[in-house]
ROTORVEX-222941 format. One record per residue: y negated, x negated, z of N, C-alpha, C, O in turn; residue in one letter; residue number from 1. Coordinates in nm, 2 decimals, always signed. Layout:
<atoms>
      npy      npx      npz     capy     capx     capz      cpy      cpx      cpz      opy      opx      opz   code   pos
        Y        X        Z        Y        X        Z        Y        X        Z        Y        X        Z      A   NUM
...
</atoms>
This chain:
<atoms>
      npy      npx      npz     capy     capx     capz      cpy      cpx      cpz      opy      opx      opz   code   pos
    -7.73   -24.87   +14.96    -7.63   -24.82   +15.04    -7.65   -24.86   +15.18    -7.61   -24.97   +15.22      M     1
    -7.73   -24.78   +15.26    -7.75   -24.82   +15.41    -7.65   -24.74   +15.50    -7.66   -24.62   +15.50      K     2
    -7.57   -24.81   +15.56    -7.46   -24.74   +15.64    -7.47   -24.77   +15.78    -7.50   -24.89   +15.82      I     3
    -7.44   -24.68   +15.87    -7.44   -24.70   +16.02    -7.28   -24.66   +16.05    -7.23   -24.56   +16.01      I     4
    -7.22   -24.75   +16.13    -7.09   -24.73   +16.18    -7.10   -24.67   +16.32    -7.17   -24.71   +16.40      M     5
    -7.02   -24.57   +16.34    -7.01   -24.49   +16.46    -6.86   -24.50   +16.50    -6.77   -24.51   +16.42      L     6
    -6.84   -24.48   +16.63    -6.70   -24.48   +16.69    -6.69   -24.54   +16.82    -6.77   -24.62   +16.86      G     7
    -6.60   -24.50   +16.90    -6.58   -24.55   +17.03    -6.54   -24.70   +17.03    -6.48   -24.75   +16.93      A     8
    -6.56   -24.77   +17.15    -6.51   -24.91   +17.16    -6.36   -24.92   +17.14    -6.29   -24.85   +17.21      P     9
    -6.32   -25.00   +17.04    -6.17   -25.01   +17.02    -6.13   -24.92   +16.91    -6.01   -24.92   +16.87      G    10
    -6.23   -24.84   +16.85    -6.18   -24.75   +16.74    -6.16   -24.83   +16.61    -6.10   -24.78   +16.51      A    11
    -6.21   -24.96   +16.60    -6.19   -25.04   +16.47    -6.31   -25.03   +16.39    -6.30   -25.08   +16.27      G    12
    -6.43   -24.99   +16.43    -6.54   -24.98   +16.35    -6.59   -25.11   +16.29    -6.64   -25.13   +16.18      K    13
    -6.58   -25.22   +16.38    -6.63   -25.35   +16.34    -6.54   -25.41   +16.23    -6.60   -25.47   +16.13      G    14
    -6.41   -25.39   +16.23    -6.33   -25.43   +16.13    -6.37   -25.36   +16.00    -6.38   -25.43   +15.90      T    15
    -6.38   -25.23   +16.01    -6.41   -25.15   +15.88    -6.55   -25.20   +15.83    -6.57   -25.22   +15.71      Q    16
    -6.65   -25.23   +15.92    -6.78   -25.27   +15.88    -6.77   -25.41   +15.80    -6.83   -25.42   +15.69      A    17
    -6.69   -25.49   +15.84    -6.67   -25.62   +15.78    -6.60   -25.60   +15.64    -6.63   -25.68   +15.54      K    18
    -6.51   -25.51   +15.62    -6.44   -25.48   +15.50    -6.54   -25.42   +15.40    -6.53   -25.44   +15.28      M    19
    -6.62   -25.32   +15.46    -6.72   -25.26   +15.37    -6.82   -25.37   +15.31    -6.84   -25.37   +15.19      I    20
    -6.86   -25.45   +15.40    -6.96   -25.56   +15.36    -6.90   -25.64   +15.25    -6.97   -25.67   +15.15      A    21
    -6.78   -25.68   +15.27    -6.71   -25.76   +15.17    -6.69   -25.70   +15.04    -6.72   -25.76   +14.93      E    22
    -6.65   -25.57   +15.04    -6.62   -25.50   +14.91    -6.75   -25.47   +14.83    -6.74   -25.46   +14.71      K    23
    -6.86   -25.44   +14.90    -6.97   -25.40   +14.84    -7.08   -25.50   +14.82    -7.18   -25.48   +14.76      Y    24
    -7.05   -25.62   +14.88    -7.15   -25.74   +14.87    -7.27   -25.71   +14.95    -7.38   -25.75   +14.91      G    25
    -7.27   -25.64   +15.05    -7.38   -25.62   +15.14    -7.36   -25.68   +15.28    -7.24   -25.69   +15.33      I    26
    -7.47   -25.71   +15.35    -7.45   -25.78   +15.49    -7.39   -25.69   +15.59    -7.42   -25.57   +15.60      P    27
    -7.31   -25.75   +15.68    -7.26   -25.67   +15.79    -7.35   -25.71   +15.91    -7.35   -25.83   +15.96      H    28
    -7.44   -25.62   +15.96    -7.54   -25.66   +16.06    -7.50   -25.61   +16.20    -7.50   -25.49   +16.22      I    29
    -7.48   -25.71   +16.28    -7.45   -25.67   +16.42    -7.58   -25.72   +16.50    -7.63   -25.83   +16.49      S    30
    -7.62   -25.62   +16.59    -7.74   -25.66   +16.67    -7.72   -25.79   +16.75    -7.82   -25.87   +16.77      T    31
    -7.60   -25.80   +16.81    -7.58   -25.92   +16.89    -7.60   -26.05   +16.80    -7.67   -26.14   +16.85      G    32
    -7.55   -26.05   +16.68    -7.57   -26.16   +16.60    -7.71   -26.19   +16.56    -7.75   -26.31   +16.55      D    33
    -7.79   -26.09   +16.54    -7.93   -26.11   +16.49    -8.01   -26.15   +16.62    -8.10   -26.23   +16.60      I    34
    -7.98   -26.11   +16.74    -8.05   -26.15   +16.86    -8.02   -26.30   +16.87    -8.12   -26.38   +16.88      F    35
    -7.89   -26.34   +16.87    -7.86   -26.49   +16.88    -7.93   -26.56   +16.77    -7.99   -26.67   +16.81      R    36
    -7.93   -26.52   +16.65    -7.99   -26.60   +16.54    -8.15   -26.61   +16.57    -8.20   -26.72   +16.55      A    37
    -8.21   -26.51   +16.61    -8.36   -26.52   +16.64    -8.38   -26.61   +16.76    -8.48   -26.68   +16.75      N    38
    -8.31   -26.61   +16.86    -8.32   -26.69   +16.98    -8.30   -26.83   +16.93    -8.38   -26.92   +16.96      I    39
    -8.19   -26.86   +16.86    -8.16   -27.00   +16.82    -8.27   -27.06   +16.73    -8.30   -27.18   +16.73      K    40
    -8.32   -26.98   +16.65    -8.42   -27.02   +16.55    -8.56   -27.02   +16.61    -8.66   -27.07   +16.54      N    41
    -8.58   -26.98   +16.74    -8.70   -26.98   +16.82    -8.81   -26.89   +16.76    -8.93   -26.93   +16.76      G    42
    -8.77   -26.78   +16.69    -8.87   -26.69   +16.64    -8.95   -26.62   +16.76    -8.91   -26.62   +16.88      T    43
    -9.06   -26.56   +16.72    -9.15   -26.50   +16.81    -9.07   -26.38   +16.87    -9.06   -26.36   +16.99      Q    44
    -9.01   -26.30   +16.78    -8.93   -26.18   +16.82    -8.80   -26.23   +16.92    -8.77   -26.17   +17.02      L    45
    -8.75   -26.34   +16.87    -8.63   -26.40   +16.95    -8.67   -26.43   +17.09    -8.60   -26.40   +17.19      G    46
    -8.79   -26.50   +17.10    -8.85   -26.54   +17.23    -8.87   -26.42   +17.32    -8.85   -26.43   +17.44      M    47
    -8.93   -26.32   +17.27    -8.96   -26.19   +17.34    -8.83   -26.13   +17.39    -8.82   -26.08   +17.50      E    48
    -8.73   -26.13   +17.30    -8.60   -26.07   +17.35    -8.53   -26.15   +17.45    -8.47   -26.10   +17.54      A    49
    -8.55   -26.29   +17.45    -8.48   -26.38   +17.53    -8.54   -26.36   +17.68    -8.46   -26.37   +17.78      K    50
    -8.67   -26.33   +17.69    -8.74   -26.30   +17.82    -8.67   -26.19   +17.90    -8.65   -26.19   +18.02      Q    51
    -8.63   -26.09   +17.82    -8.56   -25.97   +17.89    -8.41   -26.01   +17.92    -8.36   -25.99   +18.03      Y    52
    -8.34   -26.08   +17.82    -8.21   -26.12   +17.84    -8.19   -26.21   +17.96    -8.09   -26.20   +18.03      M    53
    -8.29   -26.30   +17.97    -8.27   -26.41   +18.08    -8.28   -26.34   +18.22    -8.23   -26.39   +18.32      D    54
    -8.34   -26.23   +18.21    -8.36   -26.15   +18.36    -8.24   -26.05   +18.37    -8.24   -25.96   +18.46      K    55
    -8.16   -26.05   +18.27    -8.04   -25.95   +18.28    -8.08   -25.81   +18.24    -8.01   -25.71   +18.28      G    56
    -8.20   -25.80   +18.17    -8.25   -25.66   +18.14    -8.21   -25.63   +18.00    -8.18   -25.72   +17.92      L    57
    -8.20   -25.50   +17.96    -8.18   -25.45   +17.83    -8.31   -25.48   +17.74    -8.42   -25.45   +17.79      L    58
    -8.28   -25.53   +17.62    -8.41   -25.54   +17.53    -8.46   -25.40   +17.49    -8.38   -25.32   +17.44      V    59
    -8.59   -25.38   +17.51    -8.64   -25.24   +17.47    -8.61   -25.20   +17.33    -8.60   -25.29   +17.25      P    60
    -8.60   -25.07   +17.31    -8.56   -25.02   +17.18    -8.65   -25.07   +17.07    -8.61   -25.11   +16.96      D    61
    -8.78   -25.05   +17.11    -8.89   -25.09   +17.01    -8.87   -25.23   +16.96    -8.87   -25.25   +16.84      E    62
    -8.85   -25.33   +17.05    -8.82   -25.46   +17.01    -8.70   -25.48   +16.93    -8.69   -25.56   +16.83      L    63
    -8.59   -25.42   +16.98    -8.46   -25.43   +16.90    -8.48   -25.38   +16.76    -8.43   -25.44   +16.66      T    64
    -8.55   -25.28   +16.74    -8.57   -25.21   +16.60    -8.66   -25.31   +16.52    -8.64   -25.34   +16.40      V    65
    -8.76   -25.37   +16.59    -8.84   -25.48   +16.52    -8.76   -25.59   +16.46    -8.77   -25.63   +16.35      K    66
    -8.67   -25.64   +16.55    -8.58   -25.76   +16.51    -8.49   -25.70   +16.40    -8.47   -25.77   +16.30      I    67
    -8.44   -25.58   +16.40    -8.35   -25.52   +16.30    -8.43   -25.51   +16.17    -8.38   -25.55   +16.06      L    68
    -8.54   -25.46   +16.17    -8.63   -25.43   +16.05    -8.66   -25.57   +15.98    -8.65   -25.58   +15.86      L    69
    -8.69   -25.67   +16.07    -8.70   -25.80   +16.02    -8.59   -25.85   +15.94    -8.60   -25.91   +15.83      D    70
    -8.47   -25.82   +15.99    -8.34   -25.86   +15.93    -8.32   -25.79   +15.80    -8.28   -25.85   +15.70      R    71
    -8.34   -25.65   +15.80    -8.31   -25.57   +15.68    -8.41   -25.60   +15.57    -8.40   -25.56   +15.45      V    72
    -8.51   -25.66   +15.61    -8.63   -25.69   +15.50    -8.59   -25.81   +15.42    -8.66   -25.85   +15.32      A    73
    -8.49   -25.88   +15.46    -8.45   -26.01   +15.39    -8.38   -25.97   +15.25    -8.32   -25.87   +15.24      Q    74
    -8.38   -26.07   +15.16    -8.34   -26.05   +15.02    -8.20   -26.00   +15.01    -8.17   -25.91   +14.93      D    75
    -8.11   -26.04   +15.10    -7.96   -26.01   +15.09    -7.94   -25.87   +15.12    -7.83   -25.82   +15.10      D    76
    -8.04   -25.80   +15.18    -8.03   -25.65   +15.22    -8.08   -25.55   +15.11    -8.08   -25.43   +15.13      C    77
    -8.12   -25.61   +15.00    -8.18   -25.52   +14.89    -8.08   -25.42   +14.84    -8.12   -25.30   +14.82      K    78
    -7.96   -25.45   +14.83    -7.85   -25.36   +14.78    -7.81   -25.26   +14.90    -7.74   -25.16   +14.87      K    79
    -7.84   -25.30   +15.03    -7.81   -25.22   +15.14    -7.74   -25.31   +15.25    -7.74   -25.43   +15.24      G    80
    -7.69   -25.25   +15.35    -7.63   -25.31   +15.47    -7.55   -25.21   +15.55    -7.56   -25.09   +15.53      Y    81
    -7.46   -25.28   +15.64    -7.39   -25.20   +15.73    -7.42   -25.24   +15.87    -7.41   -25.35   +15.92      V    82
    -7.48   -25.14   +15.94    -7.51   -25.16   +16.09    -7.40   -25.13   +16.18    -7.34   -25.02   +16.18      L    83
    -7.37   -25.23   +16.26    -7.25   -25.22   +16.35    -7.31   -25.25   +16.50    -7.35   -25.36   +16.53      D    84
    -7.30   -25.15   +16.58    -7.34   -25.17   +16.72    -7.48   -25.12   +16.74    -7.53   -25.14   +16.85      G    85
    -7.55   -25.05   +16.65    -7.68   -25.01   +16.67    -7.70   -24.90   +16.57    -7.67   -24.92   +16.46      F    86
    -7.76   -24.78   +16.60    -7.81   -24.75   +16.74    -7.69   -24.70   +16.83    -7.59   -24.66   +16.78      P    87
    -7.72   -24.71   +16.96    -7.62   -24.67   +17.06    -7.67   -24.55   +17.13    -7.58   -24.48   +17.19      R    88
    -7.79   -24.51   +17.13    -7.83   -24.39   +17.19    -7.93   -24.31   +17.10    -7.98   -24.37   +17.01      T    89
    -7.96   -24.19   +17.14    -8.05   -24.10   +17.06    -8.19   -24.16   +17.05    -8.24   -24.17   +16.95      I    90
    -8.25   -24.22   +17.17    -8.38   -24.28   +17.16    -8.38   -24.39   +17.05    -8.47   -24.40   +16.97      P    91
    -8.28   -24.48   +17.06    -8.27   -24.59   +16.96    -8.26   -24.53   +16.81    -8.32   -24.58   +16.72      Q    92
    -8.19   -24.43   +16.79    -8.17   -24.36   +16.66    -8.31   -24.31   +16.62    -8.34   -24.31   +16.50      A    93
    -8.38   -24.25   +16.71    -8.51   -24.19   +16.67    -8.62   -24.30   +16.64    -8.70   -24.29   +16.54      E    94
    -8.61   -24.41   +16.71    -8.71   -24.53   +16.69    -8.68   -24.58   +16.54    -8.76   -24.60   +16.46      V    95
    -8.54   -24.61   +16.52    -8.50   -24.66   +16.39    -8.54   -24.56   +16.28    -8.59   -24.60   +16.17      L    96
    -8.51   -24.44   +16.29    -8.54   -24.33   +16.19    -8.69   -24.33   +16.16    -8.73   -24.33   +16.04      D    97
    -8.77   -24.34   +16.26    -8.92   -24.33   +16.24    -8.96   -24.45   +16.17    -9.04   -24.44   +16.07      K    98
    -8.91   -24.57   +16.20    -8.95   -24.70   +16.15    -8.91   -24.70   +16.00    -8.99   -24.74   +15.91      A    99
    -8.79   -24.65   +15.97    -8.74   -24.66   +15.83    -8.83   -24.56   +15.74    -8.87   -24.59   +15.63      L   100
    -8.86   -24.44   +15.80    -8.93   -24.35   +15.74    -9.07   -24.40   +15.69    -9.12   -24.37   +15.58      T   101
    -9.12   -24.47   +15.78    -9.26   -24.53   +15.76    -9.25   -24.63   +15.65    -9.36   -24.66   +15.59      E   102
    -9.14   -24.69   +15.62    -9.11   -24.79   +15.51    -9.07   -24.72   +15.38    -9.04   -24.78   +15.28      L   103
    -9.06   -24.58   +15.39    -9.01   -24.50   +15.28    -8.86   -24.52   +15.26    -8.80   -24.51   +15.15      G   104
    -8.79   -24.54   +15.36    -8.65   -24.57   +15.35    -8.57   -24.48   +15.45    -8.63   -24.41   +15.53      D   105
    -8.44   -24.49   +15.44    -8.36   -24.39   +15.52    -8.21   -24.45   +15.53    -8.17   -24.53   +15.45      K   106
    -8.13   -24.40   +15.63    -7.99   -24.42   +15.63    -7.92   -24.33   +15.53    -7.95   -24.21   +15.52      I   107
    -7.83   -24.38   +15.46    -7.75   -24.30   +15.36    -7.63   -24.24   +15.41    -7.60   -24.12   +15.39      D   108
    -7.55   -24.32   +15.49    -7.43   -24.28   +15.56    -7.41   -24.31   +15.71    -7.44   -24.43   +15.74      Y   109
    -7.37   -24.22   +15.79    -7.33   -24.26   +15.93    -7.18   -24.23   +15.92    -7.14   -24.11   +15.91      A   110
    -7.10   -24.33   +15.93    -6.96   -24.31   +15.93    -6.89   -24.32   +16.07    -6.89   -24.42   +16.13      I   111
    -6.83   -24.21   +16.11    -6.77   -24.21   +16.24    -6.61   -24.23   +16.22    -6.54   -24.16   +16.16      D   112
    -6.57   -24.34   +16.29    -6.42   -24.37   +16.29    -6.37   -24.30   +16.42    -6.39   -24.35   +16.53      V   113
    -6.30   -24.19   +16.40    -6.26   -24.10   +16.50    -6.13   -24.14   +16.55    -6.03   -24.14   +16.47      D   114
    -6.11   -24.17   +16.69    -5.99   -24.20   +16.75    -6.00   -24.14   +16.89    -6.09   -24.16   +16.96      V   115
    -5.89   -24.07   +16.92    -5.89   -24.00   +17.05    -5.88   -24.12   +17.16    -5.83   -24.23   +17.14      P   116
    -5.93   -24.08   +17.28    -5.94   -24.17   +17.40    -5.80   -24.23   +17.42    -5.79   -24.36   +17.43      D   117
    -5.70   -24.15   +17.44    -5.56   -24.20   +17.48    -5.51   -24.29   +17.38    -5.45   -24.39   +17.42      E   118
    -5.55   -24.28   +17.24    -5.50   -24.39   +17.15    -5.56   -24.52   +17.18    -5.50   -24.63   +17.18      N   119
    -5.70   -24.51   +17.21    -5.77   -24.64   +17.23    -5.72   -24.70   +17.35    -5.70   -24.83   +17.35      I   120
    -5.70   -24.63   +17.46    -5.65   -24.69   +17.59    -5.51   -24.75   +17.56    -5.48   -24.86   +17.61      V   121
    -5.43   -24.69   +17.48    -5.30   -24.75   +17.45    -5.31   -24.88   +17.36    -5.24   -24.98   +17.38      R   122
    -5.40   -24.86   +17.27    -5.42   -24.97   +17.17    -5.48   -25.09   +17.23    -5.43   -25.20   +17.21      R   123
    -5.58   -25.07   +17.32    -5.63   -25.19   +17.39    -5.55   -25.24   +17.51    -5.56   -25.35   +17.55      M   124
    -5.48   -25.15   +17.57    -5.39   -25.19   +17.68    -5.28   -25.26   +17.63    -5.21   -25.32   +17.72      G   125
    -5.24   -25.26   +17.51    -5.13   -25.33   +17.45    -5.16   -25.47   +17.40    -5.07   -25.54   +17.36      G   126
    -5.30   -25.51   +17.41    -5.34   -25.65   +17.37    -5.29   -25.74   +17.48    -5.29   -25.71   +17.60      R   127
    -5.26   -25.86   +17.43    -5.22   -25.97   +17.52    -5.29   -26.09   +17.46    -5.30   -26.10   +17.34      R   128
    -5.34   -26.18   +17.55    -5.41   -26.30   +17.50    -5.36   -26.42   +17.57    -5.31   -26.42   +17.69      A   129
    -5.36   -26.53   +17.50    -5.33   -26.66   +17.55    -5.45   -26.73   +17.59    -5.53   -26.77   +17.50      C   130
    -5.48   -26.76   +17.71    -5.60   -26.82   +17.77    -5.61   -26.96   +17.73    -5.71   -27.02   +17.74      L   131
    -5.49   -27.02   +17.70    -5.49   -27.17   +17.67    -5.54   -27.19   +17.53    -5.63   -27.27   +17.51      S   132
    -5.48   -27.13   +17.43    -5.52   -27.16   +17.28    -5.60   -27.05   +17.22    -5.65   -27.06   +17.11      C   133
    -5.61   -26.92   +17.28    -5.70   -26.82   +17.23    -5.63   -26.73   +17.13    -5.69   -26.64   +17.07      G   134
    -5.49   -26.75   +17.11    -5.42   -26.66   +17.02    -5.41   -26.51   +17.09    -5.41   -26.50   +17.21      A   135
    -5.40   -26.41   +17.00    -5.40   -26.28   +17.05    -5.28   -26.21   +16.99    -5.24   -26.23   +16.88      T   136
    -5.22   -26.12   +17.07    -5.11   -26.04   +17.03    -5.13   -25.89   +17.06    -5.22   -25.85   +17.13      Y   137
    -5.03   -25.80   +17.02    -5.02   -25.67   +17.06    -4.87   -25.63   +17.08    -4.79   -25.65   +16.99      H   138
    -4.84   -25.58   +17.20    -4.71   -25.56   +17.23    -4.63   -25.47   +17.13    -4.51   -25.48   +17.12      I   139
    -4.70   -25.38   +17.07    -4.64   -25.29   +16.96    -4.66   -25.34   +16.83    -4.56   -25.35   +16.75      E   140
    -4.78   -25.39   +16.79    -4.81   -25.41   +16.64    -4.79   -25.56   +16.61    -4.74   -25.59   +16.50      H   141
    -4.83   -25.66   +16.70    -4.81   -25.80   +16.67    -4.75   -25.86   +16.79    -4.81   -25.94   +16.86      V   142
    -4.63   -25.83   +16.83    -4.57   -25.89   +16.94    -4.53   -26.04   +16.93    -4.51   -26.08   +16.82      P   143
    -4.53   -26.11   +17.04    -4.49   -26.25   +17.03    -4.34   -26.25   +17.01    -4.27   -26.15   +17.03      P   144
    -4.29   -26.37   +16.97    -4.15   -26.38   +16.95    -4.07   -26.37   +17.08    -3.97   -26.30   +17.08      K   145
    -4.12   -26.42   +17.18    -4.06   -26.41   +17.32    -4.16   -26.34   +17.41    -4.28   -26.37   +17.41      K   146
    -4.12   -26.23   +17.47    -4.20   -26.14   +17.54    -4.29   -26.23   +17.66    -4.23   -26.30   +17.74      E   147
    -4.41   -26.21   +17.65    -4.51   -26.26   +17.75    -4.54   -26.41   +17.72    -4.62   -26.47   +17.80      G   148
    -4.48   -26.47   +17.62    -4.50   -26.61   +17.59    -4.57   -26.63   +17.46    -4.53   -26.57   +17.36      I   149
    -4.67   -26.72   +17.45    -4.75   -26.74   +17.33    -4.67   -26.82   +17.22    -4.62   -26.92   +17.26      C   150
    -4.66   -26.77   +17.11    -4.58   -26.84   +16.99    -4.63   -26.98   +16.97    -4.56   -27.08   +16.95      D   151
    -4.77   -26.99   +16.97    -4.83   -27.12   +16.94    -4.82   -27.23   +17.04    -4.77   -27.34   +17.00      T   152
    -4.85   -27.20   +17.16    -4.84   -27.31   +17.26    -4.75   -27.29   +17.38    -4.75   -27.38   +17.47      C   153
    -4.68   -27.18   +17.39    -4.58   -27.16   +17.49    -4.63   -27.12   +17.62    -4.56   -27.12   +17.72      G   154
    -4.76   -27.10   +17.63    -4.82   -27.06   +17.76    -4.80   -26.91   +17.79    -4.77   -26.83   +17.70      Q   155
    -4.82   -26.87   +17.90    -4.81   -26.73   +17.94    -4.92   -26.64   +17.89    -5.03   -26.68   +17.89      E   156
    -4.89   -26.52   +17.84    -4.99   -26.42   +17.78    -5.03   -26.34   +17.90    -4.96   -26.31   +17.99      L   157
    -5.16   -26.29   +17.89    -5.22   -26.21   +17.99    -5.29   -26.09   +17.94    -5.33   -26.09   +17.82      V   158
    -5.30   -25.98   +18.01    -5.38   -25.87   +17.98    -5.51   -25.89   +18.04    -5.53   -25.90   +18.17      L   159
    -5.62   -25.91   +17.94    -5.75   -25.94   +17.99    -5.81   -25.81   +18.07    -5.78   -25.70   +18.04      R   160
    -5.90   -25.85   +18.17    -5.96   -25.74   +18.25    -6.03   -25.63   +18.15    -6.03   -25.51   +18.17      D   161
    -6.09   -25.68   +18.04    -6.16   -25.60   +17.95    -6.07   -25.50   +17.89    -6.11   -25.39   +17.86      D   162
    -5.93   -25.53   +17.88    -5.84   -25.45   +17.81    -5.76   -25.36   +17.91    -5.67   -25.28   +17.86      D   163
    -5.78   -25.37   +18.04    -5.70   -25.29   +18.14    -5.75   -25.13   +18.13    -5.87   -25.10   +18.11      K   164
    -5.65   -25.05   +18.14    -5.68   -24.91   +18.11    -5.80   -24.85   +18.19    -5.87   -24.77   +18.13      P   165
    -5.83   -24.89   +18.31    -5.94   -24.83   +18.38    -6.07   -24.88   +18.33    -6.17   -24.81   +18.32      E   166
    -6.08   -25.02   +18.28    -6.20   -25.07   +18.22    -6.22   -25.01   +18.09    -6.34   -24.98   +18.06      T   167
    -6.12   -24.99   +18.01    -6.13   -24.92   +17.88    -6.19   -24.78   +17.89    -6.27   -24.73   +17.82      V   168
    -6.13   -24.71   +17.99    -6.17   -24.57   +18.01    -6.32   -24.56   +18.06    -6.40   -24.47   +18.03      Q   169
    -6.36   -24.65   +18.15    -6.50   -24.66   +18.19    -6.59   -24.68   +18.07    -6.69   -24.61   +18.05      N   170
    -6.56   -24.77   +17.98    -6.64   -24.79   +17.86    -6.64   -24.67   +17.77    -6.74   -24.64   +17.72      R   171
    -6.53   -24.60   +17.76    -6.52   -24.47   +17.68    -6.61   -24.37   +17.74    -6.68   -24.30   +17.67      L   172
    -6.62   -24.36   +17.88    -6.70   -24.26   +17.94    -6.85   -24.29   +17.91    -6.93   -24.19   +17.89      N   173
    -6.88   -24.41   +17.91    -7.03   -24.45   +17.88    -7.05   -24.41   +17.74    -7.15   -24.35   +17.70      V   174
    -6.95   -24.44   +17.65    -6.97   -24.40   +17.51    -6.99   -24.25   +17.49    -7.09   -24.21   +17.42      Y   175
    -6.91   -24.17   +17.55    -6.92   -24.03   +17.54    -7.06   -23.98   +17.59    -7.11   -23.88   +17.54      H   176
    -7.10   -24.04   +17.69    -7.23   -24.00   +17.75    -7.35   -24.04   +17.67    -7.45   -23.96   +17.65      E   177
    -7.35   -24.16   +17.62    -7.47   -24.22   +17.55    -7.46   -24.22   +17.40    -7.56   -24.18   +17.33      Q   178
    -7.35   -24.26   +17.35    -7.35   -24.27   +17.20    -7.29   -24.16   +17.12    -7.33   -24.14   +17.01      T   179
    -7.20   -24.07   +17.18    -7.14   -23.96   +17.11    -7.25   -23.86   +17.05    -7.24   -23.80   +16.94      Q   180
    -7.35   -23.84   +17.13    -7.46   -23.75   +17.08    -7.52   -23.79   +16.94    -7.58   -23.71   +16.87      P   181
    -7.50   -23.92   +16.91    -7.55   -23.97   +16.77    -7.47   -23.89   +16.66    -7.52   -23.88   +16.55      L   182
    -7.35   -23.85   +16.69    -7.27   -23.78   +16.59    -7.34   -23.65   +16.54    -7.35   -23.62   +16.43      I   183
    -7.40   -23.58   +16.65    -7.47   -23.45   +16.62    -7.61   -23.49   +16.55    -7.66   -23.41   +16.47      E   184
    -7.67   -23.60   +16.60    -7.80   -23.64   +16.54    -7.79   -23.67   +16.39    -7.87   -23.62   +16.31      F   185
    -7.68   -23.74   +16.35    -7.67   -23.77   +16.21    -7.61   -23.65   +16.13    -7.63   -23.64   +16.01      Y   186
    -7.53   -23.57   +16.20    -7.48   -23.44   +16.13    -7.60   -23.36   +16.09    -7.60   -23.31   +15.98      Q   187
    -7.69   -23.35   +16.18    -7.82   -23.27   +16.15    -7.90   -23.32   +16.03    -7.97   -23.24   +15.97      A   188
    -7.89   -23.45   +16.01    -7.95   -23.51   +15.90    -7.87   -23.51   +15.77    -7.92   -23.55   +15.67      K   189
    -7.75   -23.46   +15.78    -7.67   -23.44   +15.66    -7.60   -23.56   +15.60    -7.55   -23.56   +15.49      G   190
    -7.60   -23.68   +15.69    -7.55   -23.80   +15.65    -7.41   -23.85   +15.71    -7.35   -23.94   +15.67      V   191
    -7.37   -23.76   +15.81    -7.25   -23.79   +15.89    -7.12   -23.77   +15.81    -7.11   -23.67   +15.74      L   192
    -7.03   -23.87   +15.81    -6.90   -23.86   +15.75    -6.80   -23.90   +15.85    -6.82   -24.00   +15.92      K   193
    -6.69   -23.84   +15.87    -6.59   -23.87   +15.97    -6.46   -23.91   +15.91    -6.41   -23.84   +15.82      T   194
    -6.40   -24.02   +15.96    -6.27   -24.06   +15.90    -6.17   -24.07   +16.01    -6.21   -24.11   +16.12      V   195
    -6.04   -24.04   +15.98    -5.94   -24.05   +16.09    -5.90   -24.20   +16.12    -5.84   -24.26   +16.04      D   196
    -5.93   -24.25   +16.24    -5.92   -24.38   +16.28    -5.79   -24.41   +16.33    -5.76   -24.53   +16.38      G   197
    -5.69   -24.31   +16.34    -5.56   -24.33   +16.40    -5.46   -24.38   +16.30    -5.35   -24.43   +16.33      T   198
    -5.49   -24.37   +16.17    -5.40   -24.41   +16.07    -5.42   -24.57   +16.05    -5.50   -24.64   +16.10      V   199
    -5.33   -24.62   +15.96    -5.34   -24.76   +15.93    -5.47   -24.81   +15.88    -5.54   -24.73   +15.81      D   200
    -5.51   -24.93   +15.92    -5.64   -24.98   +15.89    -5.68   -24.97   +15.74    -5.79   -24.95   +15.71      M   201
    -5.58   -25.00   +15.66    -5.60   -25.00   +15.51    -5.63   -24.85   +15.47    -5.72   -24.82   +15.38      K   202
    -5.56   -24.76   +15.53    -5.58   -24.61   +15.49    -5.73   -24.56   +15.54    -5.79   -24.48   +15.48      D   203
    -5.76   -24.62   +15.66    -5.90   -24.59   +15.70    -6.01   -24.63   +15.60    -6.10   -24.55   +15.57      V   204
    -5.98   -24.76   +15.55    -6.08   -24.81   +15.45    -6.07   -24.74   +15.33    -6.18   -24.71   +15.27      F   205
    -5.96   -24.70   +15.28    -5.94   -24.61   +15.16    -6.03   -24.48   +15.17    -6.09   -24.44   +15.07      T   206
    -6.02   -24.43   +15.30    -6.09   -24.30   +15.31    -6.25   -24.32   +15.31    -6.32   -24.24   +15.26      A   207
    -6.29   -24.44   +15.36    -6.43   -24.48   +15.36    -6.48   -24.51   +15.22    -6.59   -24.47   +15.18      I   208
    -6.40   -24.57   +15.14    -6.44   -24.60   +15.00    -6.45   -24.48   +14.92    -6.54   -24.47   +14.84      T   209
    -6.36   -24.37   +14.95    -6.37   -24.24   +14.88    -6.51   -24.18   +14.91    -6.57   -24.13   +14.82      E   210
    -6.55   -24.19   +15.03    -6.68   -24.13   +15.07    -6.80   -24.21   +15.00    -6.90   -24.15   +14.97      I   211
    -6.78   -24.34   +14.99    -6.90   -24.42   +14.94    -6.90   -24.42   +14.78    -6.99   -24.48   +14.72      L   212
    -6.80   -24.36   +14.72    -6.80   -24.36   +14.57    -6.93   -24.29   +14.51    -6.95   -24.27   +14.39      K   213
</atoms>
């Protein structure tokens, strides 16, 4: 069962990817994690990626796919895997597709966690963080006992720059331009499945497990 998670930043696809991995006993693979692991372990692919990252450049798609294929060739991926955060663009999807085809393999499901922009802006704009102890809250869903104050250490809570409405909207604009075309790409391959990401997290997961039956 080889799955790709799609969805806008803040749609909750990372959370769902972890839950899928846990339920089905398959690895949750984030490209950020495998880059860091390769660099930490000093692998040849990791050193190649580091040269780009140290210069502030994006790692080329071909190299990213090589690192990814190296990861999915490991024993724990025999039953499948969940890809989270890759591919992000059509060229990346094409390189991945070609590489998997050459190995006689393919993606079984591309699951799109669909959430309207306004929901995401509200969801992320409601986050509050304690810079002192790292605790996080949400003014609607997980509010602190005292408004604006951390339950754990009593310090002031802040709205991080990443969660400010204008920042979130900018990230969403990039997503619509670069990543949303993947929905049509995987639809054309007959593997796209869409779930409503506006409902409770557990209900989103139930909808996904129905698809994967």
